N, C-alpha and C positions, 0 to 999 in steps of 0.2 A: 330421385333415388336417395339423395341425402336426407330429404324430409322423412322418408319411410324408415331409414336407418335410425334417425333420431327418435321416432315414435316407438320403434322396437326397443331401443335402449332405455327410454323412459319407462316403458311397461315393465322391463326386466328389473329396473331399479325400484319401481313401486312394489313388485313382488318380493324383492329382497327385504325392503324396509317394512312392508306390511304383509307378512305371510298370510295366505288365504286360510280360512278355517276349513277344517276337514268336514266336508258335507256328509259323507257316508262313513260313520265310525263303525267299521265292520270287523267282527272277530272271525278269524279263520280257524276251523276245527276239523278234526277227523272223527267220523262217526263209526261206531262198532256195536255189535250185538253181544250181550251176555244174557243167556237164558232167553226170555221173551222181551227184554227191554233194550232200547237203544240209548247209548251213552256217547259222550264226545269229550275230547281233550284238545287243548290248543295245539295246532299243527307245529308250532315252533318248539314244543317240548319233546317232539318225537325225534329220536336219533335215527331210527330206521324201523321198518316193518319186515319181518322175515317169516318164511315157512318154518314150522316146527323142526328143531334139530335135537340131537341127543343131549340129555342133561344128566348130571350126577346127583343122586340124592344126598342130603346132608342130615346128620342126626341132630336131635334136640332142637328142632325149629317148629314153629306152628304148622299145622297141617296144610295151610294154604301156600306155604313155601314148598314148592316141588323139589327144589335143589338149586344147583348152579349150572351154567353152561359157559362155554368158551366162545367168545365172539372176537375173532382176530387178536387173540392174546389177552383179552380182558375177561376176567371171571366175573360173571354177572348173575345175581340171584334171579330165580324164575318163580313168579307168583301166579297162582291160579285165581283169577278174579271171580270165578264161580264160587269157589270155596270162601274167598275173602268176603263175598257178599252173602254168605250163608245159603247158597244154592247147592243142589245136588251136583256132583261131578258128572261130566259127560265125556263120552269117548271122543277123542280128537277125530275130526273129519278132514276132507280136502279143503274146507273153508277155514279151518283153524289157523290162526296166526299168532306170532309173538310180536308185541309192540314194545320196542325198547325205548324207555323214557329217560330223559336226563333232566336233572334238577340242578340246583345250585351246588349241592354236595354229593348227591346220590345218583345212582343209575340202577335200573332194574328192568327186567323183561316181564311182560304180563301176557298171560294166555287169554286170548279172546276167542269167541265162537266164530265170528266172521266180521270182516270190514263191511261198512255200508258205502259211505261216500265222503268226499271232501265237502265241507259245509261252510257257507258264508252266511253269517247272521248279524244283523244290526245290533249293536250293544243295547239300544233301547228296547229290544225285544227279549232281553234276558232279565228275568226276575231273580231276586235273591232266593236262597233256599227257604222252604216253608218254616214257620216259627217252631214247629215241632222238632226240627232238627237243629242240633247245636252247630251253628254256622261257623264258629271259631274252630271247633275241634273236629267237625265232620268232614267228609270227603266231597261234599257237593258244593261247587262254586255257585251254581245257579241253574235255573230252568229256562231253557230257550223255547220261545213260542214260535212255532212254524204254522203255516197255513192249515195243514191237515193233522198236525201232531205236536207233542211236546218232547223235549229232548233234555235229558239230565246231563249237565256239564260238570265234569269231575275236576277236583283240585289236584294238580300233578304233585305238588309238594306233600300233600296228605297221603297220596298213594305211595310215594317214595319213602315216607317216614318209616324208619327201621324200628320195629318193636320186637326184634328177634336177635 
């Protein structure tokens, strides 16, 4: 018994002094549909996902800013991603959701057509945005390669950047 205890203690000490390398460097995302395309954002940037609620229009803002809504005492801007992505507006359906994203300084709600799934993708399966897109100023973090499709991963801070 004493010998087994020593082996366990030695193993623990080795793990503390030499942390194991992460074998699977996995990014956790939430997928959603806008128009006919699937996009994703890091799960840790999501404050919550809610069904559509009443919002108040605000004058003199870009057309993609629908207004503001009250979420437990916080007034949050509501952005229509269809309009932000230069797509035609669509009537809200039973699948429509608001994704409330939080960044370092900003918080906003985004109207999406529908959620798809929680996604786990290895970091080495994410390519940088195509060279035709300004990677520093654009909204695309990268393109995730899945077995049967590709997935556009968006930058949360770029989505939350206030230009209104």
